[in-house]
N, C-alpha and C positions, 0 to 999 in steps of 0.2 A: 505494499500500500504506500503510495506517494505521500512524503508529508510537505505540507504546503503553508507558508506562512502569509498570511492576510495582513495589511496595515489598514488602518481605517475601518475596520469591521464593525464598528458600532454607526457609521455613517451610512449614506441612502446606498450607494454602489457596492460598498465593502460587505454591508449586512446581507445584501441580495446574494453576492457572488460567495459567501460564506456557506448559504443554504443550498446554492447551487452545488458546490463542489462536495459537500456531504450528502447530497442525494447520489452523486456520482462515486460515493464511496472512498473519497479522499480523506485522508487524516489531516485536519486543517488546525492551525494554532492562529486563532482570530486575536489580534490585538487593538485596543481601543484607548481612547484617554478620558472620554466622558460618556453619558447616557448608556452605560455599560448593563447589559444584560444577556441572554443565551450564553452564558458561560466563556463570555469574551473577556481576555485578560487584560487588565489596565496596565499601560507600560508607555513610559516615556522614551521615544526612539532613539534618544541621544545617551540612554543609560546603556554604556558599553556593556556591563557585566550583566545586566538582565538581557539585553538583546542576544549577546554572544550565547547564552545559555539556552535562549528560546530556539537558536538557530541550529541546536544539535542534531544532525541527521536531516535538515530541511533540504530539499532539493530544487525549490523554486520560492522566491519572493514575488508576491504580487502587491506593487505599492501603491494602495488607492487613499492612503492619508493625505492630507493637505488643507490648506486654508482657503477657502474659496470666496474671498472678499474680492468683487470684480468692481469696486469703486472707481471712479476715474481721479478722486482726489482723497485718497486715504490719508489719515494724518500721520504725525511721525511714529506713532506707538503701532497703529494698525500697520504701516510698511514694514516695519521690522518684524511685526509678527508673520506678516505674508512671507517675507524672504527667509525667515527662520524655518516657518512651518514646511514650505515649497521646497527652497534649493538646499539649504544648508543640512537639513535632516534627510533629504534624499542622498545627498553625498556621503555623509555620516554612514548611512544604512548599507550602501553597496560596499564601502570600505570595511564594514563589519562582515557584511558577504563575502568577500574574496578572504577573510582571514578565516573563515568557517567553511572554505571550499564549496560555495553555493554557485552553482552553475547557471542558472536562469535567472533572470531579474525582468519582471514585466511592469512597466512603469505607466500609471494613467496619467495622461498629461492632458491638453485640450485642444479642441480645434480652433481655439482663439488665439493660439501662436500663429497660425497662420494669417488670418483675417477676420476682423470683426463685423464689417459691413461692406458686401460686395454685391454686384448685380450680375455677375458671371460666375460659373460655377469653380469651384474652388478645389484643387488638387494638391497631392503630396509637394509637388514640386512650385506650387504656385509663390510669390513672394512672402516671403515671412514679415509681418507688419504687427505685431503684438503693441496694443495701445495701453493696458492697464499694468499696475504693478503685479498684478497675477498673472497674467499672461507672458510679461517678462521674465517673471520667477520660473515659470514652465519650461519655458523655452530653454532659459541658462542650464536649467537641471537637466533636460535632453541631452544638450549639448555634453554635459560633464559626464553623464553616464554613459553616453555611446562612446566616448573617447576612453574612459575608465573600462568598459567592458571590451575593446579592442586591445587594450594593453594588458588585461589581465584575463583573458580567454572566459569572459563570462559572457552568457549570451543574452544581450539586452535589447528588449523590444519595447519601443515606446509607441502608446496607442493615444490617438487623439479623438474621442469621441466627440459627436456634435451633442446639441441639446438632448440630455437623458430624461425620459420622463416614465412613470408608473409609480405604484403604490409607495408612497413614502418620500416622494422627491418634494424638494424644497424651492424650486424655481419659481420663476414667473408664472408658468402654466398650473402650480398649485394654487397660485394668487389668484388667477381668474377662476379656477374650479370655486375657491372660497366664496367669490362673488355670486357664482352660479347657485351654491347652497342657501343662499339668503334671497333668492328668487330674483337676483339681479343679473341682467344677461348684458354684457358690455359687448356693443355692436361697432367693429372696426371695417365696415363694408368697404370704405373709399382708402383703405390703407391697403395697396398692392404690393406686399411684400412678400419673399419666399424664405422660407425657415427649413432647415434639415432638422430632424430629429431621430433620437432611436429609443425604442422601447427597452428598458431594462433587463429584459429577460432575453432579448436578441444580443444586447452587449454582455452579459454573462457568457451566453454562447460562443461569442467570438473570443472571448478571453480565456474560454476553456479550449478552444480550436489553438490558441497561442501556446497553452499551457502543454498540449499533447503532442505538438508537433515535434518533430525530430531535425526539422530545417535549421540550420542555422544562419541567423541574418541579425546583423545589430543595425537595425532600422526603424523609421518612424511611419505608421500607417494611420491614415485617415479612417474613422469608422462612422458610417451613417446607416439610417434605417431606409426602408423600401421605398418611400415616397416623400417627396417636400411638399410644403402645406404652407399656408399663408396663417397669419393672426386670426383673421375673419372665420376661417375654416376650423382653428383650433375651438374658438367660442361655439361656433354651430356644432360641431362634433359633440362636446362636452353637454351641451343642451340637449342634443337628441339621446344620449345616453342616459340622462335624468329624467328624461319624460317629464318635465315640469312646465308649466305656464311661468314664463319671466317677463319681469319688467323691463324693456328694453334702455339701454343708455347709450344714445348714438355719440361715439368721439371721432370726430375728422382730423386728418393728418394734421391739417393747419392750427386746430384747438390745441391738439398735443405738442406741436411745436411751439407754439406762444406759450403754453404754461411752462414747458421745458427753458425756455429763454427766461422767463420770470424766476423761475425757481434756482437757475443757476446763479443768478444775482444773490441768491440767500443761501448758498452753500455751507454757510457758517453753521447753519442748523441741520443736525443729523437727519431729522425727518425728511426735510427736503430734498436731501442729498439722494435719500433712498427712493422717493417718489420720482425723482429725476433720472436715476437710473434705471427704474421700471420703465420709465416712457421710451428711454433710448433704446432699450430691449424689444418694445412692442413695435418701433419704428424700423428697426433695421431689418435688412436683407442678409442671410447668410446660407448657401447652400454648397453643398460638398459632394464629391464622390469617393465612395470606398471601393472603387473599382480594382486598385491595386491588391488590396487586402482581401478582396473577394478571390480573386485569381490565384493567389499565393497561398492561402488556406482553405480554398475550397469552401468557403462559408457564403452564406446568403440570408439576409435578415427577413424574417417570416412575418413580422407583427406591422401589419398595416395602421396606419391612426385610427380609423373607427374602431377597430377589435382591440388596440392598444387604449384608447380611453375607456372603452367598455370594462376591460380587464381593472383598469385603474380605479374606476368610481364602483364597481362592484365589491373590491377589496378596503373601501373606506368605511 
């Protein structure tokens, strides 16, 4: 039985991945730092002695832990936390892995390192234009891990998933869902954007394909779902799956742009910063292809948005 160490196992992706691998009869060592349950081990990933003890006999590390603050204007304290959690921790973890002769390291990065707003389809070889401290820290982590892997014969694979949704997600899709639960339907009919997203079950299956593959490749891959979608379609699908009558709130692109402009002037207030960040996400277009990953690992996403939102809402 293979022994797999999963970091961030108390988070959205890590917790689902831990359940998936257990069902496939893998021995997992799930590590977390907060909101601990289901036998997750509390562990500071910078604690060398504890991590080294936990790495005994481990064949692969799947590094899901990180701090996903995507604010454009994090304060100094938040900026420090972003770099410590995302870059420095990743750096130390693979160094510990080398000492314990772990031969495979899977790193959960983000599609945001490539682009966060584009009207053209984005590929692995598209120009890298990270905009936030979060995406910059992820990109620097990728570069260090890949270089370290080449120099120390560790199979490093960096995965850049698009927007991940499903039961337990904490991104803006969950915010939209919360509005529908109180019978308010946000209507974005005049916002013609395109978004790539992937259901958590498809992502876990993609990570599993990397885990079992014997192909050696120190590389990054984009991972996306089977269908791109607009923000207005997301709202409609959530509404259809809830089967409730809603009070519609019409929000035009011009209205949101104007609100964003005003809030940007008040960014010294945290609440306004969060609202402005949400508006940015609602307006952007970012769609990606996972064609290279599909070919290399013989993997195809199976969960289309309608079924994905149905699963998400039934499990709430």
